[in-house]
C-alpha positions as CSV (number, residue, x, y, z in Angstrom):
1,M,-48.1,-6.2,-47.3
2,K,-50.8,-7.3,-44.4
3,I,-50.1,-5.0,-41.1
4,L,-51.7,-5.7,-37.8
5,V,-52.6,-2.3,-35.9
6,T,-53.5,-3.1,-32.2
7,G,-55.8,-0.6,-31.0
8,G,-56.4,0.6,-34.6
9,L,-60.2,2.0,-33.5
10,G,-58.4,4.6,-31.3
11,F,-56.9,8.1,-31.9
12,I,-53.7,7.4,-33.2
13,G,-54.7,3.8,-34.4
14,S,-57.1,4.6,-36.9
15,H,-55.4,7.7,-38.8
16,T,-52.4,5.0,-39.0
17,V,-55.3,2.6,-40.6
18,V,-55.8,5.7,-43.2
19,A,-52.6,6.1,-44.2
20,L,-51.7,2.5,-44.4
21,V,-54.5,1.5,-46.6
22,Q,-53.6,4.5,-49.1
23,Q,-50.6,3.4,-49.4
24,G,-51.9,0.1,-50.3
25,H,-51.3,-1.9,-47.6
26,E,-54.1,-4.7,-46.0
27,V,-54.9,-3.9,-43.0
28,V,-56.2,-6.3,-39.7
29,I,-57.5,-4.1,-36.8
30,I,-57.9,-5.5,-33.0
31,D,-59.2,-3.4,-30.7
32,N,-61.3,-4.4,-27.2
33,L,-63.5,-0.8,-27.9
34,S,-62.5,0.0,-24.1
35,N,-61.1,3.8,-25.2
36,S,-63.0,3.8,-28.5
37,S,-66.3,3.1,-30.5
38,L,-66.8,0.8,-33.1
39,D,-69.0,3.7,-35.7
40,V,-65.1,4.5,-36.0
41,L,-64.9,1.3,-38.2
42,D,-67.8,3.4,-40.4
43,R,-65.9,6.5,-40.4
44,I,-62.5,4.9,-41.4
45,A,-64.8,3.4,-44.2
46,L,-66.0,6.7,-45.8
47,I,-62.4,8.0,-46.3
48,I,-61.2,4.7,-47.5
49,N,-63.8,3.5,-49.2
50,K,-64.1,0.3,-47.7
51,K,-64.0,-1.6,-44.1
52,P,-61.0,-2.7,-42.9
53,E,-60.9,-6.0,-41.7
54,F,-61.4,-5.8,-37.8
55,Y,-61.7,-8.0,-34.7
56,Q,-62.6,-7.2,-31.3
57,V,-59.4,-8.8,-29.4
58,D,-58.1,-7.7,-25.8
59,V,-54.6,-8.1,-25.8
60,R,-54.9,-8.4,-22.5
61,D,-56.5,-11.8,-22.7
62,Q,-53.9,-14.5,-24.1
63,Q,-56.1,-16.6,-25.2
64,Q,-58.4,-13.9,-27.3
65,L,-54.6,-13.3,-28.9
66,R,-53.2,-16.6,-29.6
67,D,-56.7,-17.3,-31.4
68,F,-56.3,-14.6,-33.3
69,F,-52.5,-15.4,-34.4
70,Q,-53.5,-19.0,-35.3
71,N,-56.1,-17.3,-38.1
72,H,-53.6,-15.0,-39.1
73,Q,-49.9,-16.2,-39.3
74,D,-49.9,-14.1,-42.4
75,I,-49.4,-10.7,-41.1
76,E,-46.1,-9.1,-41.9
77,G,-45.8,-6.2,-40.0
78,C,-47.6,-5.0,-36.2
79,I,-48.1,-1.3,-35.3
80,H,-48.9,-1.9,-31.6
81,F,-51.0,1.2,-30.2
82,A,-53.4,-0.9,-27.7
83,A,-52.7,1.3,-24.0
84,S,-53.8,3.8,-21.9
85,K,-51.9,6.6,-22.6
86,A,-53.0,10.0,-20.3
87,V,-49.7,11.0,-18.0
88,G,-52.8,12.6,-14.9
89,E,-54.7,9.7,-14.9
90,S,-51.7,6.9,-14.7
91,V,-51.0,8.9,-11.5
92,E,-54.2,8.2,-9.8
93,Q,-54.3,4.7,-11.6
94,P,-51.3,3.4,-11.7
95,L,-51.7,-0.4,-11.2
96,H,-54.6,0.4,-14.5
97,Y,-51.0,2.0,-16.5
98,Y,-49.2,-1.3,-15.4
99,Q,-51.7,-4.2,-16.1
100,N,-52.8,-2.7,-19.5
101,N,-49.6,-1.4,-20.9
102,I,-46.7,-4.0,-20.1
103,S,-49.3,-7.2,-20.0
104,A,-50.6,-6.4,-23.3
105,L,-47.3,-5.6,-24.9
106,I,-45.7,-9.4,-23.1
107,N,-48.9,-11.0,-25.1
108,L,-48.2,-9.5,-28.5
109,L,-45.0,-9.9,-28.2
110,K,-45.0,-14.0,-27.2
111,E,-47.5,-14.4,-30.4
112,L,-45.3,-12.3,-32.7
113,T,-41.9,-14.0,-31.9
114,E,-43.7,-17.3,-33.6
115,I,-44.0,-16.1,-36.5
116,E,-41.4,-16.2,-39.0
117,R,-40.3,-12.8,-39.5
118,C,-42.8,-9.9,-38.3
119,G,-41.7,-5.9,-37.6
120,L,-42.9,-4.4,-34.6
121,I,-43.4,-0.7,-34.1
122,F,-43.8,0.2,-30.6
123,S,-46.0,3.0,-30.3
124,S,-43.7,4.8,-27.3
125,S,-44.0,8.4,-25.8
126,C,-40.9,11.6,-25.3
127,T,-42.7,10.6,-21.6
128,V,-39.5,8.4,-21.6
129,Y,-37.0,11.1,-21.4
130,G,-38.2,12.9,-18.3
131,Q,-37.1,16.1,-17.9
132,A,-34.2,16.3,-20.3
133,D,-30.7,18.2,-19.6
134,E,-31.1,19.6,-22.9
135,L,-33.7,21.2,-25.5
136,P,-34.6,19.7,-28.3
137,I,-34.3,16.3,-27.2
138,T,-32.3,14.0,-29.5
139,E,-32.2,9.9,-29.2
140,N,-29.3,9.7,-27.5
141,A,-30.8,11.9,-24.4
142,P,-30.5,9.9,-21.7
143,V,-33.6,7.5,-20.5
144,K,-34.3,9.3,-16.7
145,K,-36.1,8.1,-14.1
146,A,-40.1,8.3,-15.6
147,E,-42.1,11.3,-14.3
148,S,-45.4,9.4,-14.7
149,P,-46.7,5.6,-14.2
150,Y,-47.2,6.0,-17.8
151,G,-44.1,7.4,-19.1
152,N,-42.6,4.5,-17.0
153,T,-44.6,1.7,-19.0
154,K,-42.8,3.2,-22.3
155,Q,-39.9,2.6,-20.4
156,I,-40.1,-1.1,-19.6
157,G,-41.8,-2.0,-22.8
158,E,-38.7,-0.9,-24.2
159,E,-36.4,-2.7,-22.3
160,I,-39.2,-5.6,-22.9
161,I,-38.3,-5.1,-26.3
162,T,-34.4,-4.8,-26.1
163,D,-34.2,-8.0,-24.3
164,T,-37.0,-9.7,-26.4
165,T,-35.2,-9.1,-29.7
166,K,-31.8,-10.0,-28.7
167,V,-33.1,-13.7,-28.3
168,S,-35.4,-14.0,-31.2
169,D,-35.9,-12.7,-34.7
170,L,-38.3,-9.9,-33.7
171,Q,-37.1,-6.5,-35.4
172,A,-38.7,-3.7,-33.8
173,I,-38.9,0.2,-34.1
174,S,-39.8,2.6,-31.1
175,L,-41.3,6.0,-32.0
176,R,-41.3,8.2,-29.2
177,Y,-43.8,10.7,-30.4
178,F,-44.2,13.8,-28.6
179,N,-47.7,15.5,-28.6
180,P,-50.1,14.2,-31.2
181,I,-53.2,16.3,-32.0
182,G,-55.3,17.5,-34.2
183,A,-58.1,15.5,-37.1
184,H,-58.0,14.2,-40.8
185,E,-59.0,16.4,-43.1
186,T,-62.4,15.2,-44.0
187,A,-63.2,15.4,-40.0
188,Y,-64.5,12.0,-40.2
189,I,-62.1,10.9,-37.3
190,G,-60.5,12.3,-34.8
191,E,-59.6,12.5,-30.9
192,L,-62.6,11.3,-29.3
193,P,-61.8,10.5,-25.2
194,K,-64.0,9.0,-23.1
195,G,-65.1,11.0,-20.1
196,T,-63.2,14.2,-19.3
197,P,-59.9,15.0,-21.7
198,Q,-56.8,14.3,-20.8
199,N,-54.6,16.0,-23.3
200,L,-55.0,19.7,-24.0
201,V,-56.5,19.8,-27.6
202,P,-59.8,18.0,-27.1
203,Y,-60.4,20.4,-23.5
204,I,-59.6,23.3,-25.3
205,T,-62.2,22.2,-28.2
206,Q,-64.8,21.1,-25.8
207,T,-64.4,23.9,-24.1
208,A,-64.6,26.1,-27.3
209,I,-67.9,24.3,-27.9
210,G,-69.3,24.5,-24.7
211,I,-69.2,21.1,-23.5
212,I,-66.7,22.6,-20.6
213,E,-67.4,25.7,-19.0
214,E,-63.7,26.5,-18.8
215,L,-60.1,25.3,-19.9
216,S,-58.0,24.6,-16.8
217,V,-54.0,25.6,-17.5
218,F,-52.0,23.4,-15.1
219,G,-49.3,25.8,-13.4
220,D,-48.5,29.1,-14.5
221,D,-45.3,29.0,-12.7
222,Y,-42.6,26.9,-14.8
223,P,-39.2,28.4,-15.4
224,T,-40.6,29.5,-19.5
225,D,-41.2,32.8,-20.8
226,D,-45.2,32.6,-19.6
227,G,-44.9,30.2,-16.9
228,T,-46.8,27.3,-18.7
229,C,-45.6,24.2,-20.2
230,I,-43.7,23.5,-22.9
231,R,-44.3,21.0,-25.5
232,D,-44.1,19.5,-29.4
233,Y,-47.2,19.4,-30.7
234,I,-47.6,16.9,-34.2
235,H,-50.2,16.9,-36.3
236,V,-51.7,13.0,-36.1
237,V,-51.6,12.7,-40.0
238,D,-47.8,13.6,-39.6
239,L,-47.9,11.1,-36.9
240,A,-49.3,8.1,-38.4
241,E,-47.7,8.6,-41.8
242,A,-44.0,8.2,-40.2
243,H,-46.0,5.1,-38.5
244,V,-46.5,3.7,-42.1
245,V,-42.5,4.7,-43.4
246,A,-41.5,2.8,-40.1
247,V,-43.1,-0.7,-40.5
248,E,-42.1,-0.5,-44.5
249,R,-38.5,-0.2,-42.8
250,L,-38.8,-3.5,-41.5
251,I,-40.7,-5.2,-43.8
252,N,-38.4,-4.2,-46.5
253,Q,-35.3,-4.8,-44.1
254,K,-33.9,-2.1,-44.7
255,N,-33.6,-1.5,-40.6
256,K,-29.9,-1.2,-39.6
257,T,-29.9,-3.4,-35.9
258,Q,-32.7,-5.5,-34.7
259,F,-34.4,-2.2,-32.3
260,E,-34.3,1.3,-33.5
261,V,-35.5,4.2,-31.7
262,F,-36.9,7.3,-33.6
263,N,-38.1,10.5,-31.6
264,V,-41.5,11.9,-33.8
265,G,-42.5,15.7,-33.6
266,T,-42.1,18.7,-35.5
267,G,-38.7,20.1,-33.8
268,K,-40.7,23.4,-32.3
269,G,-42.0,23.9,-28.3
270,N,-45.1,25.5,-28.0
271,S,-46.3,26.8,-24.5
272,V,-50.0,25.9,-23.2
273,L,-51.0,29.2,-23.2
274,E,-49.3,29.8,-27.1
275,V,-51.2,26.9,-28.1
276,V,-54.6,28.7,-26.8
277,K,-53.7,31.7,-28.6
278,A,-53.1,29.9,-31.8
279,F,-56.6,28.4,-31.3
280,E,-58.3,31.9,-31.1
281,T,-56.4,33.1,-34.0
282,S,-56.6,30.2,-36.1
283,T,-60.6,29.8,-35.3
284,G,-61.6,33.2,-34.5
285,V,-63.3,31.9,-31.4
286,N,-62.4,33.1,-28.1
287,L,-61.6,30.6,-25.1
288,P,-62.3,30.9,-21.5
289,Y,-59.4,29.8,-19.3
290,K,-58.4,29.9,-15.8
291,I,-55.2,28.9,-14.3
292,A,-55.0,25.8,-11.9
293,P,-52.7,24.0,-9.8
294,R,-50.1,22.1,-11.4
295,R,-50.9,18.4,-12.4
296,S,-48.4,16.5,-10.8
297,G,-46.2,13.8,-13.9
298,D,-46.0,17.1,-16.1
299,V,-42.5,18.1,-17.2
300,V,-41.6,21.3,-18.1
301,A,-40.4,21.2,-21.1
302,A,-39.9,18.6,-24.3
303,Y,-39.3,19.2,-27.8
304,A,-37.6,16.9,-30.4
305,D,-34.6,17.1,-32.5
306,T,-36.5,15.2,-35.4
307,T,-33.0,14.8,-37.5
308,K,-32.5,10.9,-37.7
309,A,-36.1,10.3,-38.4
310,N,-36.0,12.8,-41.5
311,Q,-32.5,11.5,-42.1
312,E,-33.2,7.8,-41.6
313,L,-36.9,7.3,-42.4
314,G,-37.0,10.1,-44.9
315,W,-40.0,11.9,-42.9
316,T,-40.5,15.0,-41.7
317,A,-43.7,16.4,-40.5
318,K,-45.6,18.9,-42.8
319,H,-48.3,20.7,-41.1
320,S,-48.4,23.5,-38.5
321,L,-49.9,23.9,-35.0
322,E,-52.3,25.6,-36.7
323,D,-53.1,23.5,-39.1
324,A,-53.5,20.9,-36.3
325,L,-55.8,23.1,-34.5
326,K,-58.3,23.9,-37.2
327,S,-58.4,20.4,-38.1
328,A,-59.6,19.7,-34.2
329,W,-62.1,22.1,-34.2
330,K,-63.5,21.0,-37.8
331,W,-64.1,17.4,-35.9
332,Q,-65.0,18.6,-32.9
333,K,-67.8,20.8,-34.7
334,N,-68.5,17.7,-37.1
335,L,-69.5,16.0,-33.7
336,A,-72.1,18.3,-32.2
């Protein structure tokens, strides 16, 4: 099967490319390199022993995208990662997030609906739930007013896909994932944010190796056991495998409706301070940190009920928090 991966040189995208190739699929990557690097292509090749087909295409540019699709009408599935993804940054730069995330999706849908049958996997997020009334969060939880522009782009994105499937043959799955962390076991690919990390684990590893002086823990007065936010941290390799089974479900026409939604997480929540302590325990590295003011856009707690993904996709997360943290630390040291 020939699968298009947009944003395929990014953190989750690169791991998903590896997982797809290892399952025997042919992969085509498009990426504008705005938050990634071309050397990731070489790193992927070190793992899978060949360099995937790659085109530098900006999905926001309709003409670039149209030109690409004119030469790739044989694509059977598309996994769409190309988007900006930081909650805090989206609060500071809302127009950038709306332009980047929404326009890219619309452009892509215009092209995909012209292909006879091409399944779409949409990279969504647990942020669509806002602060959920009940934990763990099921797919039936109400989609509340978003706490951040990033979360809102995911809500709007799902609405756009829903409306599109009603008037076209497009088949789609939205994977609402929780907090991806970790790196490939080879340490050839991992999370490499440009500038100051917006996500917890690269912030931790860059602090541990001395790039950042100390970790900022944003708020210790939340209504949790230790006062810090709780999230569901999933190993990126597990997350990548969920994308593979999801796109295979669409291509093999196993989906039950034109647009399906699945939570992808571990089903367990850990606080920020628990993650800090787990990192110290699993790596033997002491981590300097300070308590900083709350960060706008953060919800108190979010962790998944993954029953639907377990039963319908036959997928389950296999790696522990400690596994993910050790792999992230190995990746960070490999960069030094």
